[in-house]
C-alpha positions in Angstrom: -13.2 19.0 17.8 -12.6 15.8 15.8 -13.6 14.9 12.3 -16.7 16.5 10.8 -18.7 14.2 8.6 -20.0 15.2 5.2 -23.2 13.3 6.0 -24.6 11.4 9.0 -24.3 7.6 9.3 -24.6 5.2 12.2 -20.8 4.5 12.0 -20.2 8.3 12.1 -22.4 8.7 15.2 -20.3 6.0 16.9 -17.1 7.8 15.9 -18.4 11.1 17.1 -19.3 9.6 20.5 -15.8 8.1 20.7 -14.1 11.4 19.8 -16.2 13.1 22.5 -14.8 10.7 25.1 -11.4 11.3 23.7 -11.8 15.1 24.0 -12.4 14.7 27.7 -9.0 13.1 28.1 -7.1 15.4 25.7 -3.7 16.6 26.7 -4.0 20.2 28.0 -0.4 20.9 27.0 0.0 18.6 24.1 -0.6 20.9 21.2 1.1 23.9 22.7 4.2 22.0 23.9 5.1 19.1 21.6 7.7 17.7 24.0 5.1 17.2 26.7 4.7 13.5 27.7 2.4 11.5 25.5 -0.3 9.4 27.1 -2.2 7.0 25.0 -6.0 6.6 25.7 -7.5 3.3 24.5 -10.6 4.2 22.4 -13.8 2.3 22.0 -13.4 -0.4 19.4 -16.3 -0.2 17.0 -17.2 -3.2 14.9 -18.0 -2.9 11.3 -19.1 -5.2 8.4 -16.4 -7.2 6.7 -18.1 -6.7 3.4 -19.0 -3.3 1.8 -19.8 -0.6 4.3 -20.7 2.9 3.1 -18.3 5.5 4.5 -19.4 9.1 5.1 -16.3 11.0 3.9 -14.7 13.3 6.4 -13.7 17.0 6.6 -11.1 18.4 9.0 -9.3 21.8 9.3 -5.8 21.3 10.7 -4.7 17.8 10.2 -5.9 14.3 9.2 -4.9 10.7 9.2 -6.3 7.8 7.2 -5.4 4.2 7.9 -6.9 0.7 7.2 -8.2 0.0 10.8 -10.0 2.4 13.2 -7.5 1.6 16.0 -4.5 2.4 13.7 -6.1 5.7 12.6 -6.9 6.6 16.2 -3.3 6.0 17.2 -2.1 8.3 14.5 -4.8 10.9 15.5 -3.7 10.9 19.1 -0.1 11.4 18.1 -1.0 14.4 15.9 -3.2 15.8 18.8 -0.1 15.6 21.0 1.9 17.7 18.6 3.5 14.9 16.7 4.5 15.0 13.0 3.1 13.1 10.1 6.1 10.7 10.4 5.4 10.2 14.1 1.8 9.4 13.4 2.7 7.0 10.7 5.0 5.1 13.0 2.3 4.8 15.7 -0.3 3.7 13.1 2.1 1.1 11.6 2.8 -0.5 15.0 -0.9 -0.8 15.7 -1.5 -2.3 12.2 1.1 -5.0 13.1 -1.2 -6.0 15.9 -4.7 -5.5 14.5 -4.2 -6.1 10.8 -1.4 -8.7 10.9 -2.5 -10.2 7.6 -1.4 -7.1 5.6 1.6 -5.4 7.1 3.8 -5.2 10.2 7.3 -5.1 11.6 8.1 -8.4 9.8 7.7 -6.7 6.4 8.6 -3.6 4.4 7.2 -0.2 3.3 7.6 2.7 1.0 7.2 6.2 2.6 6.8 9.3 0.5 7.2 12.6 2.5 6.7 16.3 1.6 7.7 19.1 3.9 6.6 22.0 1.8 10.0 22.2 0.0 11.1 18.7 -1.1 9.6 15.3 -1.6 11.6 12.4 -0.2 11.2 8.7 -0.9 12.2 6.4 2.0 12.7 2.8 0.8 12.1 0.1 3.4 11.6 -2.7 0.9 12.7 -6.1 1.9 15.9 -7.6 0.3 16.9 -11.1 -0.8 19.3 -12.9 1.6 23.0 -13.0 0.5 22.7 -16.7 -0.1 19.7 -16.4 -2.4 20.1 -17.1 -6.1 18.0 -16.9 -9.3 16.9 -20.6 -8.9 15.3 -19.9 -5.5 11.8 -20.6 -6.7 12.5 -23.4 -9.2 11.6 -27.0 -8.2 13.7 -30.1 -8.7 12.4 -30.3 -12.3 13.7 -26.8 -13.1 10.2 -25.4 -13.4 8.7 -22.6 -11.2 7.1 -23.7 -8.0 3.3 -23.3 -7.5 2.7 -20.0 -5.8 1.7 -21.1 -2.3 4.3 -23.9 -2.3 6.9 -21.2 -2.6 5.1 -18.8 -0.1 4.5 -21.0 2.9 7.6 -21.5 5.0 11.0 -19.8 5.2 12.0 -19.8 1.5 9.9 -16.7 0.6 11.0 -14.5 3.6 12.8 -11.4 2.7 15.0 -9.3 5.1 12.4 -7.0 6.7 12.9 -3.2 6.3 9.9 -1.3 7.6 11.2 -0.6 11.1 14.7 0.5 10.1 13.2 2.8 7.4 10.8 4.4 9.8 13.7 5.0 12.2 15.5 6.8 9.4 12.5 8.9 8.6 12.0 9.7 12.3 15.5 10.9 12.6 14.8 13.5 10.0 11.2 14.4 10.6 10.1 13.1 14.1 9.0 15.6 16.8 7.9 13.3 19.6 10.3 10.8 21.2 10.7 7.5 19.3 9.6 5.5 22.4 6.4 7.4 22.8 5.2 6.3 19.4 5.0 2.7 20.5 2.6 3.3 23.4 -0.6 2.7 21.5 0.5 -0.7 20.1 2.1 -1.8 23.3 -1.0 -0.9 25.3 -3.4 -2.6 22.9 -1.2 -5.7 22.7 -1.2 -6.0 26.5 -4.8 -5.1 27.2 -6.2 -6.7 24.1 -8.1 -5.6 21.0 -11.4 -6.8 19.5 -11.0 -9.2 16.6 -12.5 -7.3 13.6 -14.9 -8.9 11.1 -12.2 -8.7 8.4 -9.5 -10.4 10.5 -12.0 -13.1 11.5 -13.1 -13.7 7.9 -9.5 -13.9 6.6 -8.3 -16.3 9.3 -11.4 -18.5 8.7 -10.6 -18.6 5.0 -6.8 -19.3 5.2 -5.8 -23.0 5.2 -2.1 -22.3 5.7 -2.0 -20.5 9.1 -2.7 -23.7 10.9 0.5 -25.3 9.5 2.5 -23.1 11.8 1.9 -24.1 15.5 2.6 -20.7 16.8 0.2 -18.9 14.4 -2.4 -21.7 14.9 -2.4 -21.2 18.6 -2.6 -17.4 18.4 -5.3 -17.0 15.7 -7.6 -19.9 16.8 -9.3 -21.0 20.0 -8.9 -24.3 21.8 -11.3 -26.1 19.5 -9.2 -25.0 16.5 -11.8 -22.4 15.3 -10.9 -18.7 14.4 -11.5 -16.4 17.3 -15.0 -14.9 16.8 -15.7 -11.3 16.0 -15.4 -9.1 19.1 -13.1 -11.6 21.0 -10.5 -9.6 22.9 -7.2 -10.9 21.7 -4.0 -10.2 23.6 -0.4 -10.4 22.3 2.1 -10.1 25.1 5.0 -11.4 23.0 4.5 -8.6 20.5 4.2 -6.1 23.3 7.6 -7.3 24.6 9.2 -6.9 21.2 7.8 -3.5 20.7 9.1 -2.4 24.1 12.6 -3.5 23.0 12.3 -1.6 19.7 11.0 1.5 21.6 14.0 1.4 23.9 16.8 0.3 21.5 15.6 1.3 18.1 15.7 -1.0 15.0 18.7 -2.9 16.5 16.3 -4.8 18.7 14.7 -6.3 15.6 17.8 -6.7 13.4 20.2 -8.0 16.1 20.1 -10.1 19.3 17.3 -12.3 20.5 14.5 -11.3 18.1 16.9 -11.6 15.1 17.9 -15.0 16.2 14.3 -16.1 16.5 13.6 -14.8 13.0 16.5 -16.6 11.5 15.8 -19.8 13.3 12.2 -19.8 12.1 13.3 -19.2 8.5 16.1 -21.7 8.4 14.5 -24.5 10.5 11.2 -24.8 8.6 10.6 -28.5 8.2 9.6 -28.6 4.5 10.5 -25.2 3.0 13.5 -23.6 4.7 14.9 -20.3 3.7 18.4 -18.8 3.5 18.3 -15.7 5.7 21.1 -15.3 8.2 21.9 -13.0 11.2 24.3 -11.2 9.0 21.5 -10.4 6.5 19.4 -8.9 9.2 22.3 -6.9 10.7 23.4 -5.5 7.3 20.0 -4.3 6.1 19.9 -0.6 5.2 17.0 1.5 4.1 17.5 3.8 1.2 16.5 7.4 0.6 15.8 7.7 -3.1 14.8 10.6 -5.3 11.0 10.8 -5.6 9.6 10.3 -9.0 7.8 13.6 -9.8 6.5 14.7 -13.1 4.0 17.2 -14.5 0.3 16.3 -14.9 -1.9 18.9 -16.7 -5.6 18.5 -15.8 -8.4 20.9 -16.7 -5.9 23.7 -17.5 -4.1 23.3 -14.2 -0.5 22.2 -13.9 0.0 19.6 -11.1 3.1 17.7 -10.0 2.5 13.9 -9.5 5.0 12.5 -7.1 5.4 8.8 -6.4 7.9 6.1 -5.6 10.7 5.2 -8.0 11.9 1.7 -8.7 12.1 -0.9 -7.2 8.4 0.1 -7.2 6.6 0.0 -10.5 3.6 1.9 -9.1 4.4 5.5 -9.8 5.7 4.8 -13.3 2.6 2.7 -14.3 0.2 5.2 -12.7 2.0 8.1 -14.5 2.0 6.2 -17.8 -1.7 5.4 -17.6 -2.7 9.0 -16.8 -0.2 10.4 -19.3 -1.5 8.2 -22.1 -5.1 9.0 -21.3 -4.1 12.7 -21.7 -3.4 12.0 -25.4 -6.9 10.5 -26.0 -10.5 11.7 -25.8 -10.8 10.4 -22.2 -11.2 13.8 -20.7 -14.3 14.5 -22.8 -16.1 11.4 -21.5 -18.0 12.1 -18.2 -19.2 9.7 -15.6 -22.6 8.1 -16.1 -25.4 7.3 -13.8 -25.6 3.6 -13.0 -27.9 1.5 -10.9 -25.5 1.8 -7.9 -24.3 5.3 -8.5 -21.7 7.0 -10.8 -19.6 4.8 -13.0 -17.3 5.2 -16.1 -18.7 4.6 -19.5 -17.7 1.7 -21.8 -15.9 4.2 -24.1 -13.8 5.6 -21.2 -13.1 2.1 -19.9 -11.9 1.0 -23.3 -9.4 3.9 -23.4 -8.3 3.3 -19.8 -7.7 -0.4 -20.1 -5.8 0.1 -23.4 -3.6 2.6 -21.6 -3.2 0.1 -18.8 -2.1 -2.7 -21.2 0.6 -0.4 -22.6 1.8 0.6 -19.2 1.9 -3.0 -17.9 3.9 -4.1 -21.0 6.6 -1.6 -20.1 6.4 -2.6 -16.4 7.0 -6.3 -17.3 9.9 -5.4 -19.6 11.9 -2.8 -17.8 11.2 -2.2 -14.1 13.3 -3.8 -11.3 15.7 -2.9 -8.5 17.7 0.1 -9.9 20.8 -1.1 -8.1 20.8 -4.2 -10.3 19.0 -3.1 -13.5 19.6 0.1 -15.5 16.8 2.4 -16.5 15.9 2.5 -20.2 17.8 5.3 -21.8 19.6 6.0 -18.5 16.6 7.5 -16.7 13.3 6.1 -15.4 11.8 9.4 -16.6 12.2 8.1 -20.1 9.1 6.0 -19.4 7.1 9.1 -18.5 8.4 11.4 -21.3 5.4 13.2 -22.9 6.5 12.5 -26.4 7.0 8.8 -25.6 3.5 8.6 -24.1 2.0 10.4 -27.1 3.5 7.7 -29.3 2.2 4.9 -27.1 -1.3 6.5 -27.1 -1.3 6.2 -31.0 -1.5 2.5 -30.6 -5.0 2.8 -29.1 -7.7 2.1 -31.7 -11.3 1.2 -31.7 -10.5 -2.5 -31.0 -8.7 -3.9 -28.0 -5.0 -4.6 -28.2 -5.7 -7.7 -26.0 -2.0 -7.9 -25.1 0.1 -4.8 -25.8 3.8 -4.8 -26.7 6.5 -3.1 -24.7 7.7 0.2 -26.1 11.2 1.7 -26.7 11.6 4.5 -24.2 14.7 6.7 -24.1 15.7 5.6 -27.6 16.1 2.0 -26.6 16.4 -0.1 -29.8 16.6 -3.4 -28.1 17.0 -4.8 -24.5 18.7 -8.0 -23.4 16.0 -8.6 -20.8 12.9 -10.8 -21.3 9.6 -9.5 -20.1 8.4 -11.0 -16.8 5.5 -13.3 -17.1 2.4 -12.5 -14.9 2.3 -14.1 -11.4 0.2 -13.4 -8.3 0.7 -10.3 -6.1 -1.3 -9.7 -3.0 -1.4 -7.9 0.3 -0.5 -4.5 1.8 -2.0 -1.6 3.7 -1.9 2.2 3.1 -1.6 5.2 5.4 -2.1 8.9 4.3 -1.4 11.7 6.7 -1.2 15.5 6.7 -0.1 17.2 9.9 -0.6 20.7 11.4 2.8 21.9 10.3 2.0 21.3 6.6 3.9 18.0 6.2 2.2 15.4 4.0 2.9 11.6 3.9 1.8 8.6 1.9 3.0 5.2 3.0 2.2 1.8 1.6 3.3 -1.1 3.8 3.2 -4.8 3.3 4.0 -8.4 4.2 2.8 -9.4 0.6 0.3 -12.3 0.7 -2.4 -12.4 3.4 -0.6 -13.5 6.6 2.7 -13.4 4.6 4.8 -16.6 4.8 2.4 -17.9 7.6 5.4 -18.0 10.0 4.9 -16.3 13.4 7.8 -15.2 15.5 7.4 -13.6 18.9 3.9 -12.2 18.1 4.4 -11.0 14.6 4.2 -12.6 11.1 7.1 -12.8 8.6 6.7 -11.6 5.0 6.8 -13.6 1.8 8.1 -10.7 -0.2 10.6 -12.7 -2.2 7.7 -14.1 -4.2 7.4 -10.6 -5.8 10.5 -11.7 -7.8 10.0 -13.6 -11.0 10.0 -17.3 -10.2 11.5 -18.0 -13.6 14.9 -16.3 -14.0 14.9 -16.4 -17.8 12.6 -17.0 -20.8 12.7 -20.0 -23.2 15.4 -18.3 -25.2 17.7 -17.9 -22.2 17.2 -14.2 -21.9 17.4 -13.0 -18.3 14.3 -11.4 -16.6 15.1 -8.1 -15.0 13.1 -8.8 -11.8 14.7 -12.2 -11.2 16.1 -13.2 -7.7 19.6 -12.0 -6.9 21.5 -11.7 -3.6 20.7 -8.4 -1.8 18.2 -7.4 -4.4 14.8 -5.7 -3.7 11.9 -7.3 -5.5 9.8 -5.2 -7.8 6.7 -3.8 -6.2 3.4 -2.3 -7.3 3.0 -0.1 -4.2 2.0 3.4 -5.3 2.0 5.9 -2.4 1.2 9.2 -4.2 1.4 12.9 -3.4 -0.1 15.5 -5.7 1.3 19.0 -5.6 0.2 22.3 -7.2 3.1 23.1 -9.6 2.8 26.8 -9.3 2.7 27.1 -5.4 4.2 23.8 -4.3 1.2 23.3 -2.1 0.3 19.7 -1.4 -3.2 18.9 -2.8 -3.6 15.2 -2.2 -2.2 12.1 -0.5 -3.4 8.7 -1.7 -2.6 5.0 -2.0 -4.0 1.5 -1.7 -3.3 -2.2 -1.0 -4.1 -4.8 -3.7 -1.1 -6.3 -5.3 -0.7 -5.3 -9.0 -4.1 -3.8 -8.9 -2.8 -1.1 -6.5 -1.9 0.7 -9.7 -5.4 0.8 -11.0 -7.0 1.6 -7.6 -4.7 4.6 -7.1 -5.0 5.8 -10.7 -8.8 5.7 -10.4 -8.8 7.8 -7.3 -6.4 10.4 -8.7 -8.4 10.7 -11.9 -11.7 10.8 -10.1 -10.6 13.7 -7.9 -8.6 15.7 -10.4 -10.5 15.2 -13.7 -14.1 14.4 -12.6 -14.1 16.7 -9.6 -15.2 14.1 -7.1 -14.5 14.2 -3.4 -12.0 11.6 -2.3 -14.8 9.5 -0.8 -16.8 9.6 -4.1 -13.7 8.7 -6.1 -12.8 5.8 -3.8 -16.5 4.6 -4.0 -16.3 4.3 -7.8 -16.3 0.7 -9.0 -12.8 -0.8 -9.6 -11.5 -1.8 -13.1 -8.2 -2.3 -14.9 -6.0 -4.7 -17.0 -2.7 -6.3 -16.3 -2.1 -6.5 -20.1 -4.5 -9.3 -20.5 -8.3 -9.4 -19.9 -10.2 -6.4 -18.9 -11.0 -6.7 -15.2 -14.2 -5.2 -13.7 -15.4 -5.3 -10.1 -18.1 -7.9 -9.9 -21.8 -6.8 -9.6 -20.9 -3.1 -10.2 -21.2 -2.6 -13.9 -24.4 -3.0 -16.1 -24.5 -5.9 -18.6 -24.6 -3.3 -21.4 -21.2 -1.9 -20.4 -19.6 -5.4 -20.3 -21.1 -6.3 -23.7 -19.8 -3.0 -25.3 -16.3 -3.8 -24.1 -16.5 -7.3 -25.5 -17.7 -6.0 -28.9 -14.4 -4.1 -28.9 -12.5 -7.4 -28.7 -11.7 -7.4 -25.0 -11.9 -10.5 -22.9 -13.9 -9.2 -19.8 -13.6 -10.8 -16.4 -15.9 -9.7 -13.5 -14.2 -10.4 -10.2 -13.7 -9.4 -6.6 -11.5 -6.3 -6.5 -11.0 -5.5 -2.9 -9.1 -2.2 -2.8 -8.2 -0.5 0.5 -7.9 3.1 -0.6 -7.1 6.0 1.7 -7.0 9.6 0.4 -6.8 13.1 1.9 -7.5 16.1 -0.4 -7.0 19.8 0.1 -10.3 21.8 -0.3 -12.0 25.0 0.6 -15.1 25.6 2.7 -16.5 29.2 3.0 -13.1 30.6 1.9 -11.2 28.6 4.5 -8.8 25.7 3.7 -9.8 22.2 4.8 -8.9 18.6 4.3 -11.4 16.1 2.8 -10.7 12.5 3.7 -11.9 9.2 2.2 -11.6 5.6 3.2 -12.5 2.5 1.2 -15.9 1.0 1.9 -14.5 -2.4 1.0 -12.3 -2.4 4.2 -12.4 -1.2 7.7 -10.5 2.1 7.5 -11.6 5.5 8.7 -10.2 9.1 8.7 -9.8 11.2 11.8 -8.5 14.7 12.4 -9.2 18.2 13.8 
């Protein structure tokens, strides 16, 4: 019963103890009768380091759920135990994340959900939209120049129309097994009874200078002496519990219409220094989209896989697919991992090939990718960017010396484009959930409010997103050419979120669910994990544990204190500018495996954050 560790650790002993307590309170009829009433049991709330904490890796037989906070993972686990579906578990986990990981995601933000039922892969788009009154000059100051990032973020200006709840409602109508209202029990219970402030939440509140500017957020996240609540403090959120009760009873209408909607609009429009343009009509009119998943072939070690990800407005799947595809036309596969002082790590030769492939992919991303309802795909299809012949041509640009900054290509026979490439600007935030259920459904969902704590505007117990800052602040370049990802009314900003499912092409069997938070670096975190499992034969935990690396079509980025000086120097001799920096991924992954001839799921969670994997 419960998750079986691959090796023993103190954290794992704590989890085993907690799962033993859970087993005593298990539902006798839950698994056999999915419509039996669901009763949520509050688990122990273990405390973990906010730095780097080794994770054991997990193995389960029937189902598994991986999320960024133990309480969120546990909520999904209890839903699966009660006979719920992967979508049911994702909804319960997301509502708990709204409470316990408010800096990263929540009902005030958006999400991309990828779902596979054994026959088809669906992409549910809950990305936020720009208000109808927004225009391409939204983030320009009085001097006509782009605003500083946090000047744009903090306040109402940056808040997009949230979409996560309405998208989850759409997915639940198609794939839910338990009643909608039952899925809110864990978050409501924890909001009313309280949850322990985690080390990560405490650390981030302590380091954020903008939360205190909002009186509501300041009062919630700080004590009477204006200090962040200490680790372990039991924090209650009755206002959020009340909102969740309304959504449980009325569905997404409770968020998009009525009292809660009015509170959101008032907060956005009435900000004293940085008001936004969202209206009640914007909230009421929001509609999630079901898009065609972006699936393409990926041949690894003589095995044909199908790599499925999210299409535009996300750039994640295209960039990940391009990087892996370009690497397939190089000598990368012949370069094994090396032993380093802190474990396995890629060689300088492999990192050179990877970061060059990344530069090429990010050049195309900046040039072409935006909301498909506003911007046409090059050559009439986003698959033109993943065409094997096109990627082979791009790979020929990789030589012994770094490109430093790569040019965009000409996919789909494009001779010229009227759009200007988007300049780099900051991207932050997000959280990821991976789930496989006992019925064989698999899910990967990446969910976000963008920057840590979003727009720093708290409404009835939850934070509002700053997702509009994922648009290009500058609408055009110096020559007057428009940028594809500029602000337009009703448009969805380009994203880097990369929820990913890997299938066996021959059998259609799901092999992996993965994804990560991390802004534009999501693309590299996800690609690293996919490559580590598929090409290097690592367990998901081993792949996640690898040091992080990448390039956004500029310097080569390496996770600080994880690479030997010799590796850094070898990259510099190839002409790359190398920056060692903090690269806090939050990867979650679940991978199909075999144990003594029996199928099982291996799970991994990022040691850089607080997530865990649970299952039976």
